[in-house]
C-alpha positions in Angstrom: 17.9 -0.2 -4.7 18.0 2.4 -7.5 21.3 4.3 -7.5 21.4 7.7 -9.2 23.3 11.0 -9.2 21.8 14.4 -8.6 23.0 17.8 -10.0 21.3 21.2 -10.5 22.2 23.8 -13.1 22.3 27.5 -12.1 19.0 28.2 -14.0 17.2 25.7 -11.7 17.1 22.5 -13.9 17.3 19.4 -11.8 19.4 16.6 -13.3 19.1 12.9 -12.3 21.6 10.4 -13.9 20.9 6.7 -13.4 23.4 4.5 -15.2 22.5 0.9 -16.4 25.3 -0.8 -18.3 23.1 -3.9 -19.2 21.6 -2.1 -22.2 23.1 -0.5 -25.3 20.3 2.2 -25.1 19.7 5.4 -23.3 16.6 7.3 -22.2 16.1 11.0 -21.7 13.0 12.1 -19.7 11.9 15.7 -19.2 9.2 16.1 -16.7 7.5 19.5 -16.2 5.9 20.2 -13.0 2.6 21.2 -14.6 -0.6 19.2 -15.2 -4.3 19.8 -15.6 -4.5 21.0 -11.9 -2.5 24.1 -12.8 -5.0 25.3 -15.4 -7.5 28.1 -15.2 -11.0 26.7 -14.6 -12.1 28.6 -17.9 -9.2 27.4 -19.9 -8.9 23.6 -19.1 -7.1 21.2 -21.4 -4.0 23.4 -21.9 -1.5 20.9 -20.4 -2.7 18.2 -22.7 -2.8 20.7 -25.6 0.9 21.3 -25.0 1.5 17.6 -25.2 0.7 18.0 -28.9 2.1 21.4 -29.5 5.6 20.3 -28.2 5.9 18.0 -31.1 4.9 20.6 -33.6 8.3 22.2 -34.0 10.5 24.5 -31.8 12.1 27.8 -32.5 15.2 26.3 -34.2 14.0 22.8 -35.1 10.9 22.7 -37.4 10.6 18.9 -37.2 11.1 17.0 -34.0 10.5 13.5 -35.1 12.7 13.1 -38.2 16.1 14.0 -36.5 15.3 11.6 -33.7 14.3 8.8 -36.0 17.5 9.3 -38.0 19.4 8.8 -34.7 17.6 5.5 -34.2 15.3 7.0 -31.5 11.7 6.9 -30.4 9.7 9.3 -28.4 6.3 9.7 -26.6 4.7 11.8 -23.9 1.8 11.8 -21.4 -0.1 14.3 -19.3 -1.8 13.8 -16.0 -3.5 16.1 -13.6 -0.1 16.5 -11.8 2.6 16.5 -14.4 3.6 16.4 -18.1 6.2 13.9 -19.1 8.2 13.8 -22.4 10.6 10.9 -23.0 12.7 9.4 -25.7 15.0 6.4 -26.2 17.9 6.1 -28.5 21.3 4.3 -28.9 23.7 5.6 -26.2 26.1 6.9 -28.9 23.4 9.3 -30.1 22.1 10.7 -26.8 23.3 14.2 -27.6 20.7 14.4 -30.3 18.0 14.1 -27.5 19.6 16.9 -25.6 19.6 19.1 -28.7 15.9 18.4 -29.4 14.6 18.7 -25.8 16.6 21.9 -25.0 15.3 23.7 -28.1 11.6 23.1 -27.2 12.2 24.1 -23.6 13.8 27.3 -25.0 10.7 28.2 -27.1 8.1 26.6 -29.4 7.6 27.7 -33.0 4.5 29.5 -32.0 2.2 30.3 -35.0 -1.6 30.6 -35.5 -1.4 27.9 -38.1 0.3 25.4 -35.8 -2.0 26.2 -33.0 -5.1 25.8 -35.2 -3.8 22.3 -36.4 -3.2 21.1 -32.8 -6.4 22.6 -31.6 -8.3 20.5 -34.2 -6.4 17.3 -33.1 -7.3 17.9 -29.5 -10.9 18.7 -30.2 -11.3 15.6 -32.2 -9.7 13.7 -29.5 -12.1 15.2 -26.9 -15.1 14.1 -29.1 -13.7 10.6 -29.6 -12.8 10.1 -26.0 -15.8 11.9 -24.2 -18.7 12.0 -26.6 -18.5 9.3 -29.2 -17.1 6.5 -27.0 -19.5 4.4 -24.8 -19.1 5.5 -21.1 -16.7 8.3 -22.3 -18.1 10.9 -20.1 -18.4 8.8 -17.0 -15.1 9.8 -15.5 -15.7 13.5 -16.1 -19.1 13.1 -14.3 -17.5 11.4 -11.4 -14.9 14.1 -11.0 -17.5 16.8 -11.3 -19.6 15.1 -8.5 -16.8 14.4 -6.1 -14.9 17.7 -6.3 -16.3 21.1 -5.5 -13.2 23.4 -5.5 -10.0 21.4 -6.3 -9.0 21.3 -10.0 -9.1 17.6 -9.9 -12.8 18.2 -10.9 -11.8 18.1 -14.6 -9.7 15.5 -16.5 -6.7 16.2 -18.5 -8.6 16.4 -21.8 -10.5 19.4 -20.3 -14.0 20.2 -19.1 -15.4 21.6 -22.4 -14.4 21.8 -26.0 -14.9 25.5 -26.0 -12.0 26.0 -23.7 -9.6 24.8 -26.4 -11.6 26.2 -29.3 -11.5 29.7 -27.8 -7.8 29.6 -26.7 -5.8 32.4 -28.3 -2.2 32.3 -29.4 -1.3 34.8 -26.6 -2.9 32.6 -23.9 -1.0 29.6 -25.1 2.3 31.5 -25.2 1.6 32.7 -21.6 0.9 29.2 -20.5 4.2 28.0 -22.0 6.4 30.7 -20.5 4.8 30.3 -17.1 5.4 26.6 -16.7 7.8 25.1 -19.4 11.0 26.3 -17.8 14.2 24.9 -16.4 13.2 25.9 -12.9 10.0 23.9 -13.3 11.4 20.7 -14.7 13.6 17.7 -14.0 15.8 15.9 -16.6 16.5 12.2 -16.1 19.1 10.3 -18.1 19.0 6.5 -17.6 20.3 3.5 -19.4 23.9 3.2 -20.8 25.0 6.7 -19.8 28.1 8.3 -18.3 27.7 10.8 -15.5 30.3 13.3 -16.7 29.0 13.2 -20.4 25.4 13.7 -19.3 26.4 16.7 -17.1 28.4 18.1 -19.9 25.5 17.8 -22.4 23.1 19.2 -19.9 25.3 22.4 -19.3 25.9 22.7 -23.1 22.3 22.5 -24.2 20.2 23.5 -21.3 22.7 25.9 -19.4 21.8 29.1 -21.4 18.0 28.7 -21.1 16.9 31.4 -18.7 15.3 30.8 -15.4 11.7 32.0 -15.6 11.0 32.4 -11.9 8.1 30.0 -12.0 5.4 31.0 -9.5 3.8 28.0 -7.8 0.4 29.1 -6.9 -1.3 27.2 -4.0 -4.1 25.2 -5.2 -7.6 25.3 -3.4 -7.9 22.6 -0.9 -11.0 20.3 -1.3 -13.1 20.7 1.8 -14.2 17.5 3.7 -17.3 15.9 2.2 -19.9 15.7 4.8 -22.9 14.5 2.9 -23.7 11.6 0.4 -23.8 12.8 -3.3 -25.6 11.0 -6.0 -26.2 11.6 -9.8 -28.1 9.6 -12.3 -27.7 9.7 -16.1 -29.1 7.7 -19.0 -27.0 6.9 -22.1 -27.1 4.6 -25.1 -24.7 2.0 -23.7 -25.0 -1.8 -23.5 -24.8 -2.1 -19.7 -25.6 0.0 -16.7 -22.6 1.0 -14.6 -22.3 1.9 -10.9 -19.6 4.2 -9.6 -18.8 4.9 -6.0 -16.1 7.4 -5.3 -14.6 8.0 -1.9 -12.0 10.7 -1.0 -8.7 9.3 0.1 -5.2 10.6 1.0 -2.7 11.9 -1.5 0.4 10.1 -2.6 2.7 11.8 -0.1 0.6 10.2 2.8 1.1 6.7 4.2 -2.6 6.3 3.9 -2.3 6.3 0.1 -0.3 3.2 0.1 -2.8 1.5 2.5 -5.6 2.4 0.1 -3.7 0.8 -2.7 -3.4 -2.5 -0.8 -7.1 -2.3 0.1 -8.0 -2.0 -3.7 -5.9 -5.0 -4.4 -7.5 -7.1 -1.6 -11.0 -6.2 -2.9 -10.4 -6.7 -6.7 -6.9 -7.6 -7.9 -7.4 -10.8 -9.9 -9.9 -13.7 -10.0 -9.2 -14.8 -6.4 -10.0 -11.2 -5.0 -13.0 -10.8 -2.7 -15.3 -8.8 -4.9 -14.7 -10.9 -8.0 -15.3 -14.1 -6.2 -18.4 -13.1 -4.3 -20.1 -10.5 -6.6 -19.1 -11.6 -10.1 -18.5 -15.3 -9.9 -20.9 -16.5 -7.1 -23.8 -14.0 -7.0 -23.4 -12.9 -10.7 -24.5 -9.3 -9.8 -21.8 -7.8 -12.0 -20.2 -8.8 -15.3 -17.2 -6.6 -14.4 -16.2 -5.0 -11.1 -13.1 -3.2 -10.0 -11.7 -1.3 -7.1 -8.9 1.1 -7.7 -7.3 4.5 -6.7 -7.0 7.4 -8.9 -3.2 7.8 -8.2 -3.2 11.5 -7.7 -0.5 13.5 -5.8 -3.0 15.6 -3.9 -5.9 13.8 -2.0 -7.6 11.7 -4.7 -10.4 9.1 -5.1 -10.9 5.4 -4.2 -13.1 4.1 -6.8 -15.4 1.1 -7.0 -17.0 0.7 -10.4 -18.8 -2.2 -12.2 -21.1 -3.1 -15.0 -24.3 -4.7 -13.7 -25.6 -7.9 -14.9 -28.9 -7.8 -16.8 -31.9 -7.5 -14.5 -29.9 -6.3 -11.5 -31.0 -3.0 -10.0 -28.7 -0.2 -8.9 -30.0 -0.7 -5.3 -29.1 -4.5 -5.4 -25.6 -3.8 -6.8 -25.0 -0.9 -4.3 -26.0 -2.9 -1.4 -23.8 -5.9 -2.3 -20.7 -3.6 -2.7 -21.4 -2.0 0.6 -21.5 -5.4 2.3 -18.0 -6.1 1.1 -16.8 -2.6 2.2 -18.3 -3.2 5.6 -16.5 -6.5 6.0 -13.1 -4.9 5.3 -13.9 -2.2 7.9 -14.8 -4.8 10.7 -12.6 -7.8 10.1 -8.8 -8.0 9.8 -7.5 -9.1 6.5 -5.8 -12.4 7.3 -2.0 -12.9 7.0 -2.0 -15.0 4.0 -4.3 -12.7 2.0 -2.2 -9.7 2.9 1.1 -11.3 2.1 -0.3 -12.4 -1.3 -1.2 -8.9 -2.4 2.0 -7.5 -1.1 4.1 -10.1 -3.0 2.2 -9.5 -6.2 2.7 -5.7 -5.8 6.4 -6.2 -5.1 6.8 -8.5 -8.2 5.3 -5.8 -10.4 7.5 -3.1 -9.0 10.7 -5.0 -9.2 9.9 -6.4 -12.8 9.0 -2.8 -14.0 12.2 -1.4 -12.7 14.3 -3.8 -14.7 13.6 -1.5 -17.7 15.8 1.6 -17.9 12.9 3.8 -19.3 10.5 2.7 -16.5 13.2 3.7 -14.0 13.5 7.2 -15.6 9.8 7.6 -15.5 9.6 6.5 -11.9 12.3 9.0 -10.9 10.5 11.7 -12.7 7.3 10.9 -11.0 8.8 10.9 -7.5 10.8 14.1 -8.2 7.6 15.8 -9.3 5.8 14.5 -6.2 8.4 15.4 -3.7 11.9 13.9 -4.2 13.2 11.2 -6.4 14.8 9.4 -3.4 11.3 8.1 -2.5 11.7 5.5 -5.2 13.8 3.5 -2.8 11.3 3.9 0.1 8.1 2.9 -1.7 8.4 -0.9 -1.4 9.4 -0.7 2.3 6.2 1.4 3.0 4.1 -1.3 1.4 5.7 -4.1 3.2 5.4 -2.4 6.6 1.6 -2.0 6.3 -0.4 -4.0 8.9 -3.8 -5.5 8.8 -5.0 -3.1 11.4 -4.0 -0.1 9.2 -6.1 -1.5 6.4 -9.1 -1.9 8.8 -8.5 1.7 10.2 -8.2 3.4 6.8 -11.2 1.5 5.5 -13.3 2.7 8.4 -12.1 6.3 7.7 -12.9 6.5 4.0 -15.7 4.0 3.5 -18.4 6.3 5.1 -21.6 7.1 3.3 -21.1 10.9 3.9 -17.7 10.5 2.1 -19.2 8.8 -1.0 -20.2 10.2 -4.4 -22.3 7.8 -6.4 -22.9 7.9 -10.1 -25.6 5.7 -11.6 -24.9 5.4 -15.4 -28.0 3.8 -16.7 -28.3 1.9 -20.0 -31.3 3.2 -22.0 
């Protein structure tokens, strides 16, 4: 059970405080409820661009990293399609330094054309390195574009095209900041060796005067039900041919999401999993094969992807995967197999939450999704799932008309 205290400032900033006296360290996590899904289709990659801009200096503090390092701290950030998360750790005695730094960049960044040009160049280079110059780099973007027609999950956090970042103006970037990076669109989590009264005092002192920006949460387009099989074939200079099968699945607020997570573990989590034993080890159709979920808050994708062994055709590989998917639709997963995947998942969850920073990030994630209290319900949901539910959800999602297939052929 993760115990925490909840407060809210008058400007809308949510505050979660989760003490852990077993460490001399403290973590401060600021999660903004903005991700790639909140971008305009002609200006993608902005949320990720801000991951870089937020470290480029704020209105009163030109250098973010140096004062934090002098206080014995470290920091990092990540962006997803659903959220943007900034976090730091430092000795508990110096936690006010974190409040000072984070509040100033929530107040306003040090916007300048020079700073923007520098960070645009960094992001453009990252786009080239990740999507163009790296083997299989564009595969995930191709899958997204094939599987989604209207929902903004159709592009990755890095963006759809380099030109969207290249052409971004300073005014567009400022507008994006003031629309989303606001106290009424964020949650602050303090974890580790922290005191509730002190954290609340620092929160009011450093964040209390930042104005509420009346963030308008625009409803996102709902992806229509996929009613026909989709297929795309590309050729690239890569060592092995890859097969991707993408199936639409429930979002993270739905019980079906957790069922899909267990299905993916049954199929491919570890060397004793079904697809590894049958299709990699015994039949040697794949050199690598994995089943996984995209982890999105809105309805996402259940993915099966694998590198084909030499001489194996796409049709052979596809047929073998579908055989395994049909088995899990028709036959109940036996009790021993289900308990095994549940126990492994529970061990990972419990072990991860022994770390105060992981707890802060999990609280941020659930608060962004719906409410942080869900952190204490997650394991119970997994443990209550039955073999019948696995079969029923498998029948619902593993349908040919719900499948988008990418054939990524090696030249």
